[in-house]
C-alpha positions in Angstrom: -21.5 -12.0 7.4 -18.6 -10.8 9.5 -17.6 -7.9 11.7 -14.6 -6.1 10.2 -14.3 -2.8 12.3 -15.6 -1.2 15.4 -15.4 2.6 15.8 -16.4 4.9 18.6 -19.9 5.3 17.2 -20.1 2.8 14.3 -20.1 -0.9 13.8 -19.0 -1.9 10.3 -19.9 -5.3 8.9 -19.1 -7.3 5.8 -22.2 -8.9 4.2 -23.2 -10.3 0.8 -27.0 -10.1 1.2 -28.6 -9.4 -2.2 -25.2 -9.4 -4.0 -22.5 -11.8 -5.0 -19.5 -10.1 -3.4 -19.0 -9.1 0.3 -19.5 -5.3 0.8 -19.1 -3.1 3.8 -22.1 -1.7 5.6 -22.8 0.4 8.7 -24.7 -1.8 11.1 -28.2 -0.5 11.8 -28.7 -1.1 15.5 -32.4 -0.5 15.4 -33.1 -2.9 12.6 -30.3 -5.3 13.7 -29.3 -5.6 10.1 -26.8 -4.1 7.6 -27.8 -0.5 6.8 -25.9 2.2 4.8 -23.5 0.9 2.2 -19.9 2.0 2.9 -18.0 0.4 0.1 -18.4 -2.4 -2.5 -16.4 -3.9 -5.4 -18.1 -5.6 -8.4 -15.6 -8.5 -8.6 -13.9 -9.0 -5.3 -15.0 -9.3 -1.6 -14.4 -6.5 0.8 -13.8 -8.0 4.2 -11.9 -5.2 5.7 -9.2 -2.8 4.6 -10.8 0.2 6.2 -8.4 3.2 6.6 -8.8 5.3 9.7 -7.6 8.9 10.3 -6.7 9.0 14.0 -6.4 12.8 13.9 -10.0 13.2 12.9 -11.4 10.0 14.4 -13.1 8.7 11.3 -12.9 6.3 8.4 -11.4 7.9 5.4 -10.9 5.1 2.8 -10.7 1.4 2.0 -8.2 -0.8 0.3 -9.3 -3.5 -2.1 -7.4 -6.6 -3.4 -8.7 -6.8 -7.0 -6.8 -8.4 -9.8 -4.8 -5.2 -9.3 -5.1 -3.7 -5.8 -6.1 -0.1 -5.1 -7.4 2.4 -2.6 -10.8 4.2 -2.6 -10.8 7.4 -0.5 -13.9 8.9 1.0 -11.9 12.0 2.0 -10.7 14.7 -0.4 -7.4 15.4 1.5 -6.3 11.8 1.4 -7.4 11.5 -2.2 -5.2 14.4 -3.1 -2.2 12.9 -1.3 -2.8 9.6 -3.1 -2.9 11.3 -6.5 0.3 13.2 -5.7 2.1 10.0 -4.7 0.7 8.0 -7.6 2.0 10.7 -10.0 5.5 10.5 -8.5 5.5 6.6 -8.3 3.3 5.5 -11.3 2.2 2.0 -12.1 2.5 0.8 -8.5 0.4 0.2 -5.5 1.2 3.0 -3.1 -0.1 2.5 0.5 -0.4 5.7 2.7 -0.5 5.9 6.5 0.0 8.5 9.2 -0.1 8.6 12.9 -2.0 11.0 15.2 0.7 13.7 15.4 2.8 13.0 12.3 3.3 15.8 9.8 4.6 13.4 7.3 3.0 10.4 5.5 4.6 7.0 5.3 4.3 5.4 1.9 4.9 1.8 1.1 5.2 1.3 -2.7 5.3 -2.0 -4.6 4.6 -3.5 -7.9 4.6 -6.9 -9.7 8.3 -6.5 -10.4 9.4 -4.7 -7.2 9.0 -6.2 -3.6 8.5 -2.7 -2.3 10.1 0.3 -0.8 9.4 2.9 2.0 9.2 6.6 1.4 8.3 9.7 3.5 6.0 12.3 2.0 6.1 15.9 3.3 2.8 17.3 2.0 3.7 20.9 2.8 7.1 20.9 1.1 5.7 18.5 -1.6 8.8 16.3 -1.2 8.9 12.5 -1.4 12.0 11.0 0.3 13.2 7.4 -0.2 13.8 5.6 3.1 14.6 1.9 2.5 13.9 -1.1 0.1 12.2 -4.2 1.4 14.6 -6.5 -0.7 17.7 -4.5 -1.8 19.1 -7.5 -3.7 16.1 -7.7 -6.1 16.6 -5.6 -9.3 13.0 -4.7 -10.5 14.2 -4.0 -14.0 15.3 -7.6 -14.3 12.0 -9.1 -13.0 9.2 -10.4 -15.3 5.8 -8.8 -15.1 2.8 -10.7 -13.7 -0.2 -10.1 -15.9 -3.7 -10.4 -14.4 -6.2 -12.1 -16.6 -9.4 -14.1 -16.7 -10.0 -17.2 -18.8 -13.2 -19.2 -19.4 -13.4 -22.8 -18.1 -15.2 -25.4 -20.1 -18.5 -24.6 -18.4 -18.1 -20.9 -19.1 -17.1 -19.8 -15.6 -14.4 -17.1 -15.6 -11.3 -18.0 -13.7 -9.1 -15.1 -12.4 -5.4 -15.8 -12.8 -1.9 -14.3 -13.1 0.4 -15.1 -15.9 4.2 -14.6 -15.7 6.2 -14.9 -18.9 10.0 -15.1 -19.3 11.5 -11.7 -19.8 12.9 -10.9 -23.2 11.6 -14.0 -24.9 8.8 -14.5 -27.5 5.7 -15.9 -25.8 5.4 -18.9 -28.2 5.7 -22.6 -27.5 6.9 -22.1 -23.9 6.8 -24.8 -21.3 4.1 -24.0 -18.7 4.1 -24.3 -14.9 0.6 -24.2 -13.5 1.2 -23.0 -9.9 -1.8 -24.2 -7.8 -2.3 -22.5 -4.5 -3.1 -24.4 -1.3 -6.3 -24.4 0.7 -8.4 -24.8 -1.4 -10.6 -22.3 0.3 -8.2 -19.3 0.4 -7.2 -16.4 -1.8 -4.1 -17.7 -3.6 -2.2 -14.7 -5.0 -2.3 -11.0 -5.4 -0.7 -8.5 -7.9 2.7 -8.1 -6.4 6.2 -9.5 -6.8 6.4 -13.2 -6.2 9.7 -15.0 -5.9 8.6 -18.5 -7.1 6.9 -17.1 -10.3 9.9 -14.9 -11.1 12.3 -17.9 -10.5 10.4 -20.3 -12.8 10.2 -17.5 -15.5 13.9 -17.0 -15.3 14.4 -20.7 -16.2 12.3 -20.1 -19.3 8.8 -21.3 -18.1 5.5 -19.5 -18.4 3.8 -19.5 -15.0 0.0 -19.6 -14.7 -1.4 -19.0 -11.2 -5.2 -19.7 -11.3 -7.7 -18.6 -8.7 -9.6 -21.8 -9.4 -13.3 -22.3 -8.4 -13.5 -22.6 -4.6 -10.9 -19.8 -4.1 -12.1 -17.1 -1.7 -12.2 -13.4 -2.3 -14.1 -13.4 -5.6 -17.7 -13.6 -4.4 -20.0 -16.4 -3.3 -20.7 -17.8 -6.8 -17.0 -18.4 -7.5 -16.5 -20.0 -4.0 -19.5 -22.3 -4.2 -18.6 -23.4 -7.8 -15.9 -25.5 -6.1 -18.3 -27.5 -4.0 -18.1 -31.2 -5.1 -16.0 -30.1 -8.0 -12.5 -30.5 -6.5 -10.3 -32.4 -8.9 -12.7 -32.3 -11.9 
């Protein structure tokens, strides 16, 4: 278990009691135990990612880092803003934020081929204005896609992974780079542009990034499956 957020009246904790993945709960002070479920994901841990509306002084949503990331809103206004931005910037992860007095919403938008860019949304005028790119030298149209997938190991355990293939080439008989993350007890990769994978793919390699057993973020079973198995 772990504390992830403290509000004016609420204590939010991450716990996996009775489930495989960490979920977010309101702490029941009387029972001294996790109480009401705030958010959960069936495949990945929720350790934090809570989104706070400082104008209304309450939690309005949560981000999650699944094989593809996303945002779940508990608030209708924010959900409508997200839908509007996603419609204007499709097939991307669009992160929304706003200060206490701001009339505009800051949007950071990225994908597996684009390192990201900043935009300003005027909800009243329904206008989305480009501000700046995180890496202007990267041309998203020339970047290879990173495909999230799951494959079965010899014992049947599903291993999450990302596969990057050379752009514009048939995916047959390609040399393969298996990109193994450090740790081993960390989350290795996420769905976003990655320079190393794009570089190897530009040289003609297929790149596989496995979230091997022992990797964190995919629940207790996947984490504990790495105990005494490292190197086998």
